[in-house]
C-alpha positions in Angstrom: -3.0 5.9 2.4 -6.5 4.7 1.5 -7.4 4.6 -2.2 -10.7 2.9 -2.5 -11.4 3.4 -6.2 -9.5 0.5 -7.7 -9.8 -2.4 -5.3 -6.4 -3.6 -6.6 -4.1 -4.2 -3.7 -2.5 -3.4 -0.4 1.0 -2.1 -0.2 3.1 -0.6 -3.0 4.2 -1.3 -6.6 4.0 -5.1 -7.1 1.5 -5.7 -4.3 -1.6 -6.1 -6.5 -4.0 -8.9 -5.7 -4.4 -10.2 -9.3 -7.1 -7.6 -10.2 -5.8 -5.0 -12.6 -2.2 -5.4 -11.4 -0.8 -3.3 -14.3 -3.1 -0.4 -13.4 -2.2 -0.8 -9.7 1.5 -0.7 -10.5 1.1 2.3 -12.8 -1.0 4.2 -10.2 1.6 3.5 -7.4 4.5 4.2 -9.8 3.2 7.8 -10.1 3.4 8.2 -6.3 6.9 6.7 -6.3 8.2 9.5 -8.5 6.8 12.1 -6.1 8.1 10.2 -3.1 11.6 9.8 -4.6 11.8 13.5 -5.4 10.6 14.5 -2.0 13.0 12.1 -0.2 15.8 13.2 -2.4 15.2 16.9 -1.6 15.5 16.1 2.1 18.5 13.8 1.6 16.5 10.7 2.6 15.8 7.3 1.0 12.3 6.6 -0.2 11.2 3.3 1.3 7.8 3.5 -0.3 4.3 3.8 1.0 1.5 1.6 2.1 -1.7 2.1 0.0 -4.8 0.3 1.2 -7.4 -0.4 -1.5 -9.2 -3.2 0.4 -11.1 -1.4 3.2 -14.2 -3.3 4.4 -17.5 -1.6 4.5 -18.6 -0.4 8.0 -21.7 -2.5 7.7 -19.9 -5.7 6.7 -20.8 -8.5 9.2 -17.1 -9.5 9.2 -15.8 -6.0 9.7 -13.6 -6.8 12.8 -12.0 -9.8 11.1 -11.4 -7.9 7.9 -9.8 -5.0 9.9 -7.6 -7.6 11.7 -6.5 -9.0 8.3 -5.7 -5.5 7.1 -3.6 -4.9 10.2 -1.6 -8.1 9.6 -1.0 -7.1 6.0 0.2 -3.7 7.1 2.5 -5.2 9.7 4.0 -7.6 7.1 4.6 -4.7 4.6 6.2 -2.5 7.3 8.5 -5.4 8.2 9.4 -6.0 4.6 9.7 -2.4 3.3 10.9 -0.5 6.3 12.5 -2.7 8.9 14.4 -5.1 6.6 15.3 -2.4 4.2 17.7 -0.4 6.4 
C-alpha cells in the first residue's frame, strides 16, 4: 500500500525511518486493528501489511536506483513478516 503523506517509513508498525516514528506507528496501528478483525473473521492470521511511504518522484534522476532500493526493502519485509512467520 502506498501512503505518501507522511514520509515516515516502509513496512509496518516499528518500521519507521526516524522521522515521526510515533505518528507512523499510530497510523499503522489503526490498520492493524482492521487487518486483525478481517483475518479473524476468515479464520486466518494477520501477518501485517507493507506500507510504502518513500516512493521516488517520477522525475527524480535516480528513479531506477530508488525503485530498486524499494524492491529490496519490500523483499526483506516479505521475508521477515511472511516467510519466517509461518
